[in-house]
C-alpha positions as CSV (number, residue, x, y, z in Angstrom):
1,M,-18.8,-198.9,66.2
2,P,-22.4,-198.2,67.2
3,G,-23.9,-195.1,65.8
4,L,-26.6,-192.6,64.9
5,R,-26.7,-194.1,61.4
6,D,-26.4,-197.8,60.9
7,T,-23.3,-197.5,58.7
8,T,-21.3,-195.0,56.6
9,R,-19.9,-195.8,53.2
10,T,-17.1,-194.1,51.4
11,T,-17.0,-193.9,47.6
12,R,-14.7,-196.9,47.7
13,G,-17.5,-198.9,49.3
14,W,-15.9,-199.2,52.7
15,V,-18.5,-199.7,55.4
16,R,-18.0,-199.0,59.1
17,P,-20.7,-198.9,61.8
18,L,-20.9,-195.5,63.5
19,A,-21.6,-194.1,67.0
20,S,-24.4,-194.8,69.5
21,G,-28.1,-193.7,69.3
22,I,-29.5,-190.3,69.5
23,V,-31.2,-190.9,72.8
24,A,-27.9,-191.8,74.4
25,L,-26.2,-188.9,72.8
26,L,-28.8,-186.4,74.0
27,A,-28.6,-188.0,77.4
28,G,-24.9,-187.1,77.4
29,L,-23.7,-190.6,77.2
30,G,-21.8,-190.0,74.0
31,V,-20.4,-192.5,71.6
32,L,-18.3,-195.2,73.3
33,A,-16.1,-197.4,71.4
34,A,-12.6,-198.5,72.4
35,G,-8.9,-198.3,71.8
36,G,-5.2,-198.1,73.1
37,T,-1.5,-198.8,73.2
38,G,0.8,-201.7,74.0
39,A,1.7,-203.3,77.3
40,A,5.3,-203.1,78.5
41,A,7.1,-206.3,77.6
42,G,8.0,-208.4,80.6
43,T,5.2,-207.1,82.8
44,T,4.0,-209.8,85.2
45,A,0.5,-210.7,84.2
46,P,-2.2,-210.5,86.9
47,P,-4.8,-213.3,87.4
48,T,-7.2,-213.8,84.5
49,A,-10.9,-213.5,84.8
50,H,-11.2,-217.3,85.4
51,G,-8.6,-217.3,88.1
52,R,-5.6,-218.7,86.2
53,Q,-2.3,-216.9,86.1
54,A,-1.6,-215.9,82.6
55,T,1.7,-217.2,81.2
56,G,2.8,-213.8,80.0
57,G,3.4,-215.0,76.5
58,A,0.3,-213.4,75.0
59,M,0.8,-210.2,76.9
60,E,4.4,-210.0,75.8
61,Q,3.6,-210.7,72.2
62,V,0.9,-208.1,72.1
63,A,3.2,-205.6,73.7
64,A,5.8,-206.4,71.1
65,M,3.2,-205.6,68.4
66,Q,3.1,-201.9,69.5
67,P,2.8,-199.8,67.4
68,G,0.8,-201.3,64.5
69,W,-0.5,-200.2,61.1
70,N,-3.4,-201.3,58.8
71,L,-3.0,-202.1,55.2
72,G,-6.5,-200.9,54.5
73,N,-8.5,-200.9,51.3
74,S,-6.3,-203.3,49.5
75,L,-6.8,-207.1,50.2
76,D,-10.0,-206.2,52.0
77,A,-11.5,-204.5,48.9
78,T,-14.8,-206.2,47.8
79,G,-14.1,-205.9,44.1
80,S,-12.4,-208.4,41.9
81,D,-8.9,-207.1,42.7
82,E,-6.9,-205.6,45.5
83,T,-6.8,-202.3,43.4
84,S,-10.5,-202.0,43.1
85,W,-10.9,-199.4,45.8
86,G,-8.2,-197.1,44.3
87,N,-5.0,-198.3,46.0
88,P,-2.1,-199.6,43.9
89,R,-1.0,-203.2,44.0
90,I,0.9,-204.0,47.2
91,T,4.6,-204.2,46.8
92,E,7.4,-205.5,49.0
93,E,8.9,-202.1,48.9
94,L,5.8,-200.6,50.5
95,L,6.0,-202.9,53.4
96,D,9.7,-202.2,53.8
97,K,8.9,-198.5,53.9
98,V,6.1,-198.9,56.5
99,R,8.4,-200.9,58.7
100,A,11.0,-198.1,58.4
101,Q,8.5,-195.7,60.0
102,G,8.8,-197.6,63.3
103,F,5.8,-199.9,63.1
104,K,6.2,-203.3,64.7
105,S,3.0,-205.0,63.5
106,I,0.8,-204.8,60.5
107,R,-2.8,-205.8,60.2
108,I,-3.7,-207.1,56.8
109,P,-7.5,-207.0,56.4
110,V,-8.6,-209.6,53.9
111,T,-12.1,-210.1,52.3
112,W,-12.5,-213.6,51.0
113,G,-16.1,-213.9,49.9
114,Q,-15.7,-212.8,46.2
115,H,-12.8,-215.3,45.9
116,Q,-14.7,-218.4,47.1
117,G,-16.5,-221.1,45.3
118,P,-20.0,-222.4,46.0
119,A,-21.2,-224.6,48.9
120,P,-20.4,-226.9,50.4
121,D,-16.6,-226.5,50.1
122,H,-16.5,-222.7,49.6
123,T,-13.0,-223.2,48.1
124,I,-10.8,-220.1,48.1
125,D,-9.3,-219.3,44.8
126,A,-5.8,-220.6,44.8
127,A,-4.3,-217.6,43.1
128,Y,-5.9,-215.2,45.6
129,L,-4.8,-217.3,48.6
130,N,-1.3,-217.4,47.2
131,R,-1.3,-213.7,46.8
132,V,-2.3,-213.3,50.5
133,R,0.5,-215.7,51.4
134,E,3.0,-213.7,49.4
135,V,2.1,-210.4,51.2
136,V,2.1,-212.1,54.6
137,G,5.5,-213.6,53.8
138,W,6.9,-210.2,52.8
139,A,5.7,-208.7,56.1
140,L,7.1,-211.5,58.2
141,A,10.4,-211.2,56.4
142,D,10.5,-207.5,57.3
143,G,10.2,-208.5,61.0
144,F,6.5,-207.5,61.4
145,H,4.1,-209.2,63.7
146,V,1.3,-209.8,61.2
147,M,-2.5,-210.1,61.8
148,I,-4.9,-211.4,59.1
149,N,-8.6,-211.8,59.4
150,V,-12.0,-212.4,57.7
151,H,-12.8,-208.7,57.0
152,H,-15.7,-207.3,55.0
153,D,-17.3,-210.7,54.8
154,S,-18.7,-209.6,58.2
155,W,-21.4,-207.5,56.5
156,Q,-21.4,-209.2,53.1
157,W,-22.6,-212.6,54.2
158,I,-21.8,-213.3,57.9
159,A,-24.4,-210.7,58.9
160,N,-27.1,-213.0,57.5
161,M,-26.5,-215.5,60.2
162,P,-29.8,-214.8,62.1
163,A,-31.7,-216.0,59.0
164,D,-29.2,-218.7,57.8
165,R,-27.4,-219.9,60.8
166,T,-26.4,-223.2,59.3
167,G,-25.3,-221.9,56.0
168,V,-23.3,-219.0,57.3
169,L,-21.6,-221.1,60.0
170,S,-20.7,-223.7,57.4
171,R,-19.1,-221.2,55.1
172,Y,-17.3,-219.5,58.0
173,N,-15.9,-222.8,59.1
174,A,-14.9,-223.8,55.6
175,T,-13.1,-220.5,55.3
176,W,-11.1,-220.8,58.5
177,K,-10.3,-224.5,57.8
178,Q,-8.6,-223.5,54.6
179,L,-6.8,-220.5,56.2
180,A,-5.7,-222.6,59.2
181,A,-4.2,-225.2,56.8
182,A,-2.6,-222.7,54.6
183,F,-0.8,-220.9,57.4
184,R,-0.4,-223.6,60.0
185,N,3.4,-223.7,59.8
186,H,4.0,-219.9,59.5
187,S,5.9,-218.1,62.2
188,S,4.2,-217.5,65.5
189,R,4.5,-213.8,64.7
190,L,1.5,-214.4,62.4
191,V,-1.8,-213.7,64.4
192,F,-5.3,-214.7,63.4
193,E,-8.3,-212.4,64.0
194,S,-11.6,-214.3,63.8
195,V,-13.7,-211.6,62.1
196,N,-13.7,-207.9,61.6
197,E,-16.4,-205.7,63.2
198,P,-19.0,-208.5,63.6
199,Q,-22.6,-207.5,63.1
200,F,-25.8,-209.3,62.4
201,T,-28.9,-208.3,60.4
202,G,-32.3,-209.3,61.8
203,G,-31.2,-210.7,65.1
204,S,-33.7,-210.7,68.0
205,G,-31.5,-208.4,70.2
206,D,-28.2,-208.1,72.0
207,A,-28.4,-211.5,73.7
208,H,-29.1,-213.3,70.4
209,N,-26.3,-211.4,68.6
210,A,-23.9,-212.2,71.4
211,E,-24.8,-215.9,71.1
212,L,-24.1,-215.8,67.4
213,L,-20.7,-214.1,67.8
214,N,-19.8,-216.5,70.6
215,E,-20.6,-219.4,68.2
216,L,-18.3,-217.9,65.5
217,N,-15.5,-217.2,67.9
218,T,-15.7,-220.6,69.5
219,S,-15.8,-222.4,66.2
220,F,-12.8,-220.3,64.9
221,H,-10.9,-221.3,68.1
222,R,-11.7,-225.0,67.7
223,I,-10.8,-225.1,64.0
224,V,-7.5,-223.3,64.4
225,R,-6.3,-225.1,67.5
226,G,-7.3,-228.5,65.9
227,S,-5.3,-227.8,62.7
228,G,-2.0,-228.4,64.4
229,G,1.4,-227.0,63.6
230,N,2.1,-223.6,65.0
231,N,-1.7,-223.1,65.1
232,A,-1.8,-225.1,68.3
233,T,-0.4,-222.2,70.3
234,R,-0.8,-219.3,67.8
235,L,-2.1,-216.0,69.2
236,L,-5.8,-215.7,68.3
237,V,-7.7,-212.4,68.5
238,L,-11.4,-212.3,69.3
239,P,-13.5,-209.2,68.8
240,T,-16.5,-207.8,70.7
241,L,-19.8,-207.3,68.8
242,H,-19.2,-204.3,66.5
243,T,-15.7,-204.2,68.1
244,S,-17.4,-201.9,70.6
245,A,-16.1,-201.0,74.1
246,D,-19.5,-200.7,75.6
247,Q,-19.4,-202.6,78.9
248,A,-22.1,-205.1,77.8
249,R,-20.1,-206.0,74.7
250,L,-16.9,-206.5,76.8
251,D,-18.7,-208.7,79.3
252,E,-20.1,-210.9,76.4
253,L,-16.6,-211.4,75.1
254,T,-15.3,-212.1,78.7
255,A,-17.7,-215.0,78.9
256,T,-16.2,-216.4,75.7
257,F,-12.7,-216.1,77.1
258,D,-13.7,-217.8,80.3
259,A,-15.3,-220.7,78.5
260,L,-12.3,-221.2,76.1
261,D,-9.7,-221.0,79.0
262,D,-6.8,-220.5,76.6
263,P,-3.8,-218.3,77.6
264,N,-3.0,-217.5,73.9
265,L,-5.9,-215.2,73.3
266,A,-6.3,-211.5,72.9
267,A,-9.3,-209.2,72.7
268,T,-9.8,-206.5,70.0
269,V,-11.8,-203.4,69.9
270,H,-11.8,-200.3,67.6
271,Y,-12.0,-196.6,68.4
272,Y,-12.9,-193.7,66.2
273,G,-13.6,-191.0,68.7
274,Y,-16.6,-189.3,70.2
275,W,-19.0,-189.3,67.2
276,P,-19.9,-185.6,67.0
277,F,-16.2,-184.7,67.0
278,S,-15.1,-187.6,64.8
279,V,-17.3,-186.4,61.9
280,N,-17.7,-182.7,62.9
281,V,-21.5,-182.6,63.5
282,A,-23.7,-181.2,66.3
283,G,-21.1,-178.5,67.0
284,G,-18.4,-181.1,67.8
285,T,-15.6,-179.0,66.4
286,R,-13.2,-179.4,69.3
287,F,-11.4,-182.1,71.2
288,D,-13.0,-180.8,74.4
289,A,-13.7,-182.4,77.8
290,T,-16.6,-184.4,76.5
291,A,-14.7,-185.9,73.6
292,Q,-11.7,-186.6,76.0
293,K,-14.0,-188.3,78.5
294,D,-15.5,-190.5,75.8
295,L,-12.0,-191.7,75.1
296,T,-10.9,-192.2,78.7
297,D,-14.1,-194.0,79.6
298,A,-13.7,-196.4,76.7
299,F,-10.1,-197.2,77.4
300,D,-10.7,-197.5,81.1
301,R,-13.4,-200.1,80.5
302,V,-11.2,-202.1,78.1
303,H,-8.3,-202.0,80.5
304,N,-10.3,-202.9,83.6
305,T,-12.2,-205.7,81.8
306,F,-9.3,-207.4,80.1
307,V,-5.8,-206.0,80.5
308,A,-6.0,-205.8,84.3
309,K,-7.0,-209.5,84.3
310,G,-4.2,-210.7,82.1
311,V,-5.9,-210.6,78.8
312,P,-4.1,-208.4,76.2
313,V,-6.0,-206.0,74.0
314,I,-5.3,-204.9,70.5
315,L,-6.9,-201.7,69.2
316,G,-7.3,-203.1,65.8
317,E,-8.3,-199.8,64.2
318,Y,-8.3,-196.2,65.3
319,G,-8.6,-192.8,63.7
320,L,-11.4,-190.4,63.0
321,L,-14.5,-191.2,60.9
322,G,-14.2,-187.9,59.1
323,F,-11.0,-189.3,57.6
324,D,-13.1,-191.5,55.3
325,R,-13.6,-188.4,53.1
326,H,-10.4,-186.5,53.8
327,T,-8.4,-185.5,56.8
328,G,-9.6,-181.9,56.7
329,T,-13.0,-182.6,58.1
330,V,-11.6,-182.1,61.6
331,Q,-9.6,-178.9,62.2
332,Q,-5.9,-179.6,62.3
333,G,-5.0,-178.5,65.8
334,E,-8.0,-180.3,67.3
335,K,-7.1,-183.4,65.3
336,L,-3.5,-183.3,66.7
337,K,-4.7,-183.0,70.2
338,F,-6.9,-186.1,69.7
339,F,-4.1,-188.2,68.5
340,E,-1.6,-187.0,71.1
341,F,-4.0,-187.8,73.9
342,L,-5.1,-191.1,72.4
343,G,-1.5,-192.4,72.1
344,H,-0.7,-191.3,75.6
345,Y,-3.8,-192.7,77.3
346,A,-3.7,-196.0,75.3
347,R,0.0,-196.4,76.4
348,T,-0.9,-195.9,80.1
349,K,-3.6,-198.6,79.7
350,K,-1.2,-201.0,78.0
351,I,-3.3,-201.5,74.9
352,T,-1.6,-202.0,71.5
353,T,-2.6,-199.6,68.8
354,M,-3.0,-200.2,65.0
355,L,-3.6,-197.1,62.9
356,W,-6.3,-197.4,60.3
357,D,-4.8,-196.3,56.9
358,N,-6.7,-196.9,53.7
359,G,-4.2,-194.9,51.7
360,Q,-5.0,-191.5,53.1
361,H,-2.1,-191.3,55.5
362,F,1.0,-193.1,54.1
363,H,1.3,-192.6,50.3
364,R,1.4,-196.1,48.8
365,T,3.8,-195.3,46.0
366,G,5.5,-192.0,47.1
367,F,6.3,-193.6,50.5
368,R,5.7,-190.3,52.4
369,W,3.1,-189.1,54.9
370,N,0.4,-187.0,53.4
371,D,0.2,-185.1,56.7
372,P,3.8,-185.2,58.2
373,E,2.6,-183.1,61.2
374,L,0.0,-185.7,62.1
375,F,2.3,-188.6,61.9
376,A,5.0,-186.7,64.0
377,Q,2.4,-186.3,66.7
378,I,1.3,-190.0,66.5
379,K,4.8,-191.3,66.5
380,S,5.8,-189.1,69.5
381,S,2.8,-190.4,71.4
382,W,4.2,-193.9,71.3
383,T,6.9,-193.0,73.8
384,T,6.1,-189.6,75.4
385,R,3.7,-186.7,75.7
386,S,3.8,-183.4,73.8
387,G,2.6,-180.0,74.8
388,T,-0.4,-178.6,72.9
389,A,-2.5,-175.5,73.2
390,S,-6.1,-174.3,73.2
391,T,-5.7,-173.4,69.5
392,D,-3.2,-173.5,66.7
393,Q,-4.6,-170.3,65.1
394,V,-4.2,-166.7,66.4
395,F,-6.5,-164.4,64.5
396,S,-6.0,-160.6,64.1
397,A,-8.5,-158.5,62.2
398,R,-7.0,-156.4,59.5
399,S,-9.8,-153.8,60.0
400,A,-8.8,-153.2,63.6
401,A,-5.6,-152.3,65.5
402,V,-3.4,-155.2,66.4
403,T,-3.6,-156.2,70.0
404,D,-2.0,-158.8,72.3
405,K,-3.3,-162.3,71.8
406,T,-3.5,-165.0,74.5
407,I,-3.8,-168.8,74.2
408,T,-3.7,-171.4,76.8
409,L,-1.0,-174.0,76.8
410,N,-1.7,-177.7,77.6
411,L,1.7,-178.7,79.1
412,N,0.7,-182.3,79.5
413,G,3.5,-182.8,82.0
414,T,6.1,-181.0,80.0
415,S,7.6,-177.6,80.6
416,F,7.6,-174.7,78.2
417,A,11.0,-174.2,76.5
418,G,10.3,-171.2,74.3
419,L,8.7,-169.7,71.2
420,R,10.4,-169.8,67.8
421,H,9.8,-168.3,64.4
422,G,11.8,-170.1,61.8
423,S,15.3,-170.5,63.3
424,T,14.9,-167.4,65.5
425,D,13.9,-167.7,69.2
426,L,11.4,-165.0,70.2
427,V,12.3,-162.9,73.2
428,R,10.3,-163.5,76.4
429,G,9.1,-160.2,77.8
430,R,9.3,-158.4,74.5
431,D,7.7,-160.8,72.0
432,Y,5.6,-162.9,74.4
433,T,4.8,-163.4,78.1
434,L,4.0,-166.5,80.0
435,Q,1.8,-166.6,83.1
436,G,1.2,-170.1,84.3
437,E,-0.1,-171.8,81.1
438,R,-1.3,-168.5,79.5
439,L,0.9,-167.6,76.6
440,T,0.5,-164.0,75.3
441,I,2.0,-162.9,72.0
442,T,2.5,-159.1,72.1
443,A,1.0,-156.7,69.7
444,S,4.5,-155.5,68.6
445,A,5.5,-159.1,67.8
446,L,2.3,-159.7,65.9
447,T,2.7,-156.5,63.9
448,R,6.4,-157.3,63.0
449,L,5.7,-160.9,62.1
450,S,2.6,-160.2,60.1
451,G,4.3,-157.9,57.6
452,S,1.9,-156.4,55.1
453,R,-1.0,-158.2,56.8
454,A,-2.4,-160.0,53.7
455,Y,-5.4,-162.1,54.4
456,G,-4.4,-165.6,55.6
457,T,-1.5,-167.0,57.5
458,N,1.3,-164.4,57.7
459,A,3.7,-166.3,60.0
460,V,4.1,-169.6,61.7
461,L,5.4,-169.9,65.2
462,Y,6.4,-173.0,67.2
463,A,5.9,-173.4,70.9
464,R,8.6,-175.8,72.1
465,F,8.5,-178.0,75.2
466,S,10.9,-180.1,77.2
467,R,9.9,-183.2,75.2
468,G,7.7,-184.3,72.4
469,V,7.0,-182.3,69.3
470,P,6.6,-178.5,69.0
471,W,3.1,-177.0,68.7
472,R,2.6,-175.0,65.6
473,I,0.8,-171.6,65.9
474,D,-0.4,-169.8,62.7
475,L,-0.7,-166.0,62.9
476,V,-3.7,-165.3,60.7
477,T,-4.9,-161.9,59.4
478,H,-8.6,-161.9,58.7
479,D,-11.8,-159.9,58.4
480,T,-15.4,-161.2,58.6
481,P,-16.2,-163.2,55.5
482,I,-18.6,-161.7,52.9
483,L,-21.3,-163.8,51.3
484,R,-23.3,-163.0,48.1
485,N,-26.6,-163.9,46.6
486,A,-26.7,-167.0,44.4
487,T,-29.0,-169.3,42.4
488,G,-28.5,-173.0,41.7
489,T,-30.0,-176.4,42.0
490,T,-30.3,-179.0,44.8
491,G,-27.6,-180.9,43.1
492,S,-25.2,-178.0,42.6
493,F,-25.5,-175.0,44.8
494,A,-22.6,-172.8,46.1
495,V,-22.6,-169.7,48.2
496,P,-20.1,-167.2,46.8
497,T,-17.8,-166.5,49.8
498,D,-15.0,-164.1,50.2
499,F,-13.3,-165.8,53.2
500,R,-10.9,-162.9,53.8
501,G,-8.4,-165.2,55.6
502,D,-10.9,-166.9,57.8
503,R,-11.7,-170.6,58.0
504,L,-15.1,-172.3,58.3
505,A,-15.7,-174.3,61.5
506,T,-19.4,-175.4,61.2
507,M,-22.8,-174.4,59.9
508,E,-26.2,-174.2,61.6
509,A,-29.5,-174.5,59.7
510,K,-32.9,-173.4,61.1
511,Y,-36.4,-172.7,59.7
512,A,-38.2,-169.4,60.5
513,D,-40.0,-171.0,63.5
514,G,-36.7,-171.9,65.1
515,T,-36.8,-175.7,64.4
516,N,-33.8,-177.4,62.9
517,A,-33.5,-177.8,59.1
518,G,-31.7,-180.4,57.0
519,P,-30.1,-183.8,58.0
520,H,-29.7,-184.7,61.6
521,S,-32.8,-182.7,62.6
522,W,-32.0,-183.3,66.3
523,T,-29.3,-180.6,66.0
524,S,-29.0,-177.3,64.2
525,Y,-25.3,-177.9,63.5
526,K,-24.9,-179.8,60.3
527,E,-22.2,-182.4,59.4
528,F,-19.1,-181.0,57.8
529,D,-18.7,-182.3,54.2
530,R,-21.9,-184.2,54.3
531,A,-24.2,-181.2,54.4
532,F,-21.8,-178.3,53.5
533,A,-18.1,-177.8,52.6
534,P,-15.9,-174.7,52.1
535,D,-13.9,-174.5,48.9
536,Y,-11.3,-171.9,49.6
537,S,-9.6,-171.9,46.3
538,A,-12.9,-171.5,44.4
539,G,-14.2,-168.9,46.9
540,V,-17.5,-170.7,47.6
541,T,-19.2,-172.7,50.3
542,R,-21.0,-175.6,48.8
543,L,-24.3,-177.0,50.1
544,T,-24.8,-180.7,49.2
545,S,-27.7,-182.6,47.6
546,D,-27.8,-184.5,50.9
547,F,-28.6,-181.3,52.7
548,F,-31.4,-180.2,50.4
549,A,-32.9,-183.7,50.4
550,E,-34.0,-183.0,53.9
551,V,-35.1,-179.4,53.5
552,R,-38.8,-178.6,53.2
553,D,-39.9,-177.3,49.8
554,G,-40.7,-173.6,49.8
555,A,-39.5,-173.0,53.4
556,R,-36.8,-170.4,54.0
557,V,-33.8,-171.7,55.9
558,T,-31.5,-169.5,57.8
559,L,-27.9,-170.6,57.7
560,T,-25.4,-169.4,60.3
561,F,-21.8,-170.0,59.3
562,H,-19.4,-170.2,62.3
563,Y,-15.7,-169.3,61.5
564,W,-12.7,-170.2,63.5
565,S,-11.9,-166.5,64.2
566,G,-15.2,-166.4,66.2
567,A,-17.1,-164.5,63.4
568,T,-20.6,-165.6,62.4
569,V,-22.4,-164.7,59.2
570,T,-26.1,-165.5,58.4
571,Y,-27.5,-166.4,55.0
572,H,-30.9,-167.6,53.6
573,V,-31.7,-170.4,51.2
574,T,-35.1,-171.4,49.8
575,K,-35.7,-174.6,47.8
576,S,-38.4,-174.7,45.2
577,G,-38.4,-178.2,43.6
578,T,-34.9,-178.6,42.4
579,S,-34.2,-174.9,42.2
580,V,-32.4,-173.1,45.1
581,T,-32.1,-169.3,45.8
582,G,-29.6,-167.9,48.2
583,T,-29.7,-164.4,49.7
584,T,-27.6,-162.5,52.2
585,A,-29.2,-161.7,55.5
């Protein structure tokens, strides 16, 4: 996905391109990638871009692949072993358990480069190829549609194609000749993807990069189709450059489809959200109208360019980029709204979705969801809509009298069915009122449910709707957080923070002259986790070495901490060499 930075790496070494450039962002164009859900099986396919009537087979197969899941950070790991990025060895039981969650397809990313011999043959290590065959066999036996690819090779060696066109193409062709031979007689439910997130270093521009990708995709198609067996008609999946949904990238891939004139092809793109929201930077704390429009624009382009013309589309990866660190980078309620809407809108655009999971979602040995609430929302979105709300947090200050609190429901085509605490239905008119989509919880109900009003969440309510999953509402008692003076170093500095029940949303950083301080100097709002992070159990707010690396020596920086209650607190830090002093405002 195109981005403000070229790439982002997790500690496991995973690399993913990010969102579009700063000029586009400041111009309000946002970050446009792509994604979606599966087409309804049996739908009559419209004419393709080159005037043929699609057979329906590819469309039906891609529809049958909905929904899908990624076995990420295992066989795609760039170390010597599938466990080198921290995940356990893949087991047959794991795939059985994933299938039991309702997934119909599985994308198995595979990185081959470190398991290949030298030129000219680039022979894949037999033991590694057999291991991939074993995992693919387990998945097929489970009834999955299975997609394998050439994964992190894209940036490890394929990216060098501008400088070594002959060498890279030779190695790429050798790789796919071996894979085509190894899997030629496998079930037609096995799908080949030519390359993951193709990108090129040192190309002369978009036209040149498009030419290189077209050469790879065309060569892949020729090799697989010429290898015979089930490969003669196997579904082949071709990506756009960077798996982006920018219209220019879609048009480039369309030209390749037109030239190949093959009904058993599908397109693939990825979608990780509007970049400021996806990583929580530049004040992008909410799944607001801007973030929603980024999604609808991307999915509309994909649908109009491909699906509407009979070419199926697989959203090979989707999620939020902040998940690379942990799933708390984006606030829970805003995260749930993103996934609810993504599943719904992708479904309306008939695009098959494959959730990116590098081990942070489905526990690889415990076989449970690390965030069951998130998966419930994702699973519900495969078939229906769920009601949500403007927030999942209702704050009441302990230092003030309790008053009525109002939130706005997003009915999403459902109807409100009631408000529940535990197994008890609250009473309309006494405990809450509803005017249109404005839900008001009364002061008397808040007082009763909050008990002794200790700081933090005192009670959990669920707004229920006519369909979909309920919407959780935390009743939180808080007061404005208190910060204290501190000293430390640029490598280890923490602001002592008595959060008093509140939660940190974002942080601004400015110099005395009003200019922005720290990383991403185009915005005063810094990136959650990259520049700062709350540690509620330790009672501190940590500022990172990345933040101080881009702070001027000797200049006082004013930090403004924004909390989800609406409270703001200012604080000052000054860097002197590697020493840091922090003082309250």
